[in-house]
C-alpha positions in Angstrom: -19.5 -40.9 19.8 -16.4 -42.2 17.5 -18.3 -45.2 16.3 -21.5 -43.2 15.4 -19.4 -40.6 13.5 -17.6 -43.5 11.6 -20.9 -45.2 10.8 -22.5 -42.1 9.6 -19.5 -41.3 7.2 -19.2 -44.9 6.0 -22.9 -44.7 5.1 -22.5 -41.3 3.4 -19.2 -42.3 1.4 -19.9 -45.8 0.5 -23.8 -45.9 0.2 -24.3 -42.4 -1.4 -20.9 -41.4 -2.9 -19.8 -44.7 -4.3 -16.5 -45.0 -2.1 -15.0 -48.4 -1.3 -13.9 -49.8 2.1 -10.6 -51.5 2.7 -8.3 -52.5 5.6 -4.6 -51.4 6.2 -2.3 -51.7 9.2 -3.0 -48.6 11.2 -1.4 -47.4 14.3 -4.8 -47.7 16.1 -6.2 -51.2 15.4 -9.6 -49.9 15.8 -9.2 -47.5 13.0 -7.3 -49.9 10.7 -9.6 -49.2 7.4 -9.9 -46.5 4.8 -12.5 -45.4 2.2 -11.5 -44.5 -1.1 -12.6 -43.4 -4.8 -11.0 -43.1 -7.9 -9.8 -39.5 -8.9 -7.4 -38.2 -11.7 -4.0 -39.7 -11.3 -4.8 -41.7 -8.4 -7.3 -42.2 -5.5 -8.9 -40.1 -2.8 -8.5 -41.9 0.6 -10.2 -41.1 3.8 -8.7 -42.5 7.0 -9.6 -42.0 10.7 -7.4 -40.9 13.5 -7.3 -39.7 17.3 -5.6 -36.4 18.0 -2.0 -37.2 18.6 -1.8 -40.1 16.5 -2.9 -38.7 13.1 0.8 -38.2 11.9 1.4 -41.8 12.7 -1.6 -43.0 11.3 -0.9 -41.1 7.9 2.5 -42.4 7.9 1.1 -46.1 8.3 -1.5 -45.5 5.6 1.2 -43.8 3.0 3.3 -47.1 3.6 0.4 -49.3 2.7 -0.4 -47.2 -0.1 3.3 -47.4 -1.3 3.6 -51.0 -1.0 0.2 -51.5 -3.1 1.3 -49.0 -5.6 -1.7 -46.7 -4.8 -1.2 -43.0 -5.5 -3.5 -41.2 -3.1 -4.6 -37.9 -1.8 -5.5 -38.4 2.0 -8.3 -36.9 3.9 -7.6 -37.5 7.5 -10.7 -37.3 9.8 -9.1 -36.5 13.4 -11.1 -37.0 16.6 -9.9 -34.4 19.0 -11.6 -35.5 22.0 -12.4 -32.2 23.0 -8.9 -30.7 22.9 -7.8 -27.9 20.5 -6.5 -28.9 17.1 -2.8 -27.8 16.5 -1.6 -25.4 13.8 0.2 -27.4 11.1 1.9 -26.8 7.9 0.0 -27.7 4.8 1.5 -31.0 3.4 1.0 -31.7 -0.4 -1.8 -34.3 -1.2 -3.2 -34.1 2.1 -6.1 -32.5 4.3 -7.4 -32.8 7.7 -10.9 -32.1 9.3 -11.7 -32.2 12.6 -14.4 -33.8 14.9 -15.0 -32.5 18.5 -16.4 -34.4 21.4 -20.1 -33.5 20.1 -19.4 -35.3 17.0 -19.4 -32.0 15.0 -17.0 -31.3 12.1 -14.8 -28.4 11.9 -11.7 -27.1 9.9 -12.8 -27.8 6.4 -10.8 -27.1 3.4 -12.2 -27.3 -0.1 -11.4 -31.1 -0.3 -12.9 -32.3 3.0 -16.1 -30.0 2.3 -16.8 -31.5 -0.9 -16.2 -34.9 0.4 -18.2 -34.7 3.5 -21.0 -32.1 2.9 -24.2 -34.1 3.0 -26.3 -31.4 1.0 -24.5 -32.6 -2.3 -25.8 -36.0 -1.7 -28.8 -36.6 -3.8 -29.9 -40.0 -4.3 -30.4 -41.0 -8.1 -34.0 -41.0 -8.9 -35.2 -44.3 -10.6 -35.9 -43.7 -14.3 -36.5 -46.1 -17.2 -33.1 -45.1 -18.5 -31.5 -46.6 -15.4 -32.5 -50.2 -16.9 -32.3 -49.5 -20.5 -30.5 -52.9 -21.4 -33.0 -54.6 -19.2 -36.1 -53.3 -20.8 -34.4 -53.8 -24.3 -34.0 -57.7 -23.3 -37.6 -57.7 -22.2 -38.7 -56.1 -25.2 -36.9 -58.5 -27.7 -38.3 -61.4 -25.6 -41.9 -60.0 -25.9 -41.6 -59.3 -29.7 -40.2 -62.9 -30.4 -43.4 -64.2 -28.4 -45.5 -62.2 -30.3 -44.2 -63.2 -33.7 -44.3 -66.8 -32.8 -47.8 -66.4 -31.2 -49.0 -64.9 -34.6 -47.5 -67.6 -36.7 -49.0 -70.1 -34.4 -52.2 -68.4 -34.3 -52.6 -69.1 -30.5 -51.0 -67.8 -27.3 -49.8 -71.5 -26.9 -46.9 -71.4 -29.1 -46.9 -74.6 -31.5 -43.7 -76.8 -30.9 -42.8 -76.7 -34.6 -42.9 -73.0 -34.6 -40.5 -73.0 -31.5 -38.1 -75.4 -33.3 -38.1 -73.4 -36.4 -37.4 -70.2 -34.4 -34.5 -71.7 -32.6 -35.5 -73.9 -29.5 -33.2 -76.1 -28.0 -33.3 -79.5 -29.7 -30.5 -81.8 -29.0 -30.6 -83.6 -32.2 -30.1 -80.5 -34.3 -27.4 -79.2 -32.0 -25.7 -82.4 -32.5 -26.0 -81.7 -36.3 -24.0 -78.0 -35.6 -26.7 -75.8 -34.8 -25.2 -74.5 -31.8 -26.9 -71.0 -32.0 -29.9 -73.0 -30.5 -28.0 -73.0 -27.1 -28.7 -69.2 -27.0 -31.6 -68.5 -29.2 -33.6 -70.9 -27.0 -33.3 -68.3 -24.3 -35.7 -65.9 -26.3 -38.7 -68.4 -27.0 -41.5 -69.1 -24.7 -44.1 -71.7 -24.7 -47.2 -69.8 -23.8 -48.4 -66.5 -22.2 -47.9 -67.4 -18.5 -44.4 -68.6 -19.3 -43.3 -65.2 -20.6 -45.3 -63.3 -18.1 -43.6 -64.9 -15.1 -40.1 -64.7 -16.8 -40.4 -61.0 -17.7 -41.7 -60.4 -14.3 -38.3 -61.9 -12.7 -36.2 -60.3 -15.5 -37.7 -56.8 -14.9 -36.9 -57.3 -11.0 -33.6 -58.8 -11.2 -32.2 -57.1 -14.3 -32.7 -53.5 -12.8 -30.5 -54.8 -10.0 -27.7 -56.2 -11.8 -27.8 -53.1 -14.3 -27.5 -50.6 -11.7 -24.9 -52.5 -9.6 -22.6 -53.7 -12.6 -23.6 -51.5 -15.5 -25.1 -51.9 -18.9 -22.3 -53.7 -20.7 -21.6 -56.2 -17.8 -25.4 -56.9 -17.6 -25.2 -57.9 -21.4 -22.2 -60.1 -20.8 -23.6 -61.8 -17.8 -27.1 -62.3 -19.4 -25.4 -63.7 -22.6 -23.1 -66.3 -20.5 -25.9 -67.4 -18.5 -28.2 -68.0 -21.4 -25.5 -70.1 -23.1 -24.5 -72.0 -19.9 -28.1 -72.8 -19.3 -28.5 -74.0 -22.8 -25.7 -76.1 -22.5 -26.4 -77.7 -19.3 -29.9 -78.5 -20.8 -28.4 -80.0 -23.8 -26.3 -82.1 -21.5 -29.0 -83.4 -19.1 -32.4 -82.8 -20.6 -33.4 -84.6 -23.9 -36.6 -82.7 -24.4 -37.0 -79.5 -26.4 -36.5 -76.6 -24.1 -37.2 -72.8 -24.4 -37.3 -70.0 -22.1 -35.3 -67.2 -20.5 -35.2 -68.8 -17.1 -31.4 -70.1 -17.2 -30.4 -66.3 -17.9 -32.7 -65.1 -15.1 -31.0 -67.6 -12.9 -28.0 -66.3 -14.1 -28.8 -62.9 -12.7 -29.7 -64.6 -9.3 -26.1 -66.0 -9.2 -24.8 -62.4 -10.1 -26.6 -60.8 -7.4 -25.1 -63.4 -5.0 -21.6 -62.6 -5.9 -22.1 -58.9 -5.9 -23.6 -59.3 -2.4 -20.8 -61.4 -1.3 -17.8 -59.8 -3.1 -18.9 -56.5 -4.6 -18.2 -53.1 -3.1 -21.9 -52.1 -2.8 -22.6 -52.3 1.0 -26.1 -51.7 0.5 -26.3 -55.1 -1.5 -25.0 -57.2 1.5 -28.4 -58.0 3.0 -29.7 -59.3 -0.3 -27.6 -62.5 -0.1 -30.0 -64.4 2.5 -33.1 -63.3 0.5 -31.6 -64.3 -2.9 -30.6 -67.8 -1.3 -34.3 -68.4 -0.2 -35.3 -67.6 -3.4 -33.0 -69.8 -5.2 -33.8 -72.7 -2.7 -37.7 -72.3 -3.3 -37.3 -72.3 -7.2 -34.8 -75.2 -7.4 -37.0 -77.3 -5.2 -40.0 -76.3 -7.1 -37.9 -77.2 -10.3 -37.0 -80.8 -9.2 -40.7 -81.3 -8.1 -42.0 -80.8 -11.3 -41.4 -82.9 -14.5 -42.1 -80.0 -17.0 -39.3 -77.6 -15.8 -36.0 -77.8 -17.1 -34.0 -77.5 -13.8 -30.6 -78.1 -15.6 -31.2 -75.1 -17.6 -31.8 -73.2 -14.5 -28.6 -74.8 -12.9 -26.6 -74.0 -15.8 -27.6 -70.6 -15.9 -26.9 -70.0 -12.4 -23.3 -71.5 -12.7 -22.9 -69.2 -15.7 -24.0 -66.1 -13.8 -21.9 -66.9 -10.8 -18.7 -67.8 -12.7 -18.9 -64.7 -15.1 -19.8 -62.2 -12.2 -16.9 -63.7 -10.0 -14.5 -63.1 -12.5 -15.7 -59.6 -13.3 -15.8 -58.5 -9.6 -12.1 -60.4 -9.1 -10.7 -58.6 -12.1 -12.1 -55.1 -10.9 -10.6 -55.8 -7.4 -7.3 -57.0 -8.6 -6.6 -53.6 -10.7 -4.4 -51.2 -9.1 -3.3 -48.0 -10.5 0.3 -48.0 -11.9 2.4 -45.7 -9.7 2.4 -42.1 -11.2 1.9 -38.5 -10.2 -1.0 -37.9 -8.0 -3.0 -34.5 -7.5 
């Protein structure tokens, strides 16, 4: 029963309410974890205890919070095992709620009710506004393709047009036209080229934008496009264009989010993304007209910048100040 309640509570708070999960050295080893979310002047932390151990477990958590400079309001979910919960004095920045032997919650106060009431949990519906940056990048790619197609007079873009509009050309980069490392990511050689890339961008961009936010998506996409262009410049002598390097960067970003991010729902994506990467890299090395080094460069860039973002966010701890 305890495990079921814990699993359902974690699913409610992590997957639906945006709480994060961390470990601490609890009195009861099997309950050595807590969930938390930022609030005004600190964090709201949810811990679990068995009746008779709740005070000791609270003290253990507060010691952990003090050592890590985490000002916190604590909600202690206490499993009664069928026994009556004792009357207690109200403590500042602290609430208790109880779970009986049937797995039913009781003894709510305003804080515990707002945290644990499922009726307030409404999943966000998908809207185009939830991926506005992804759609904007797609629009820019399609617009540029349309312009180059019009200038070329064909859906197959003339190579001289590509060069004029910013394709990756090593000799011109050597002359100082470094912008081509980035602008080449917005050019495409033909209709099928942009069709497949925009399909991939739509699918992956939505995931990264939802998980990381709009401005982080812009940063990840930009860095991946540049690192993809730079790796192509180093190892591919041919003229190169396409958003594939930046798209591989999004794949790398999802890998890092799945491995190190807070979103529990992203964890199962790791194995799927690894399979997609393996298939695409094998396909790239098996074909002579695919800029696989550009793909690898974008992947490295996406992994690196997303790892930096995630680690910075993990290391940020609130300064010691007044809590609720």
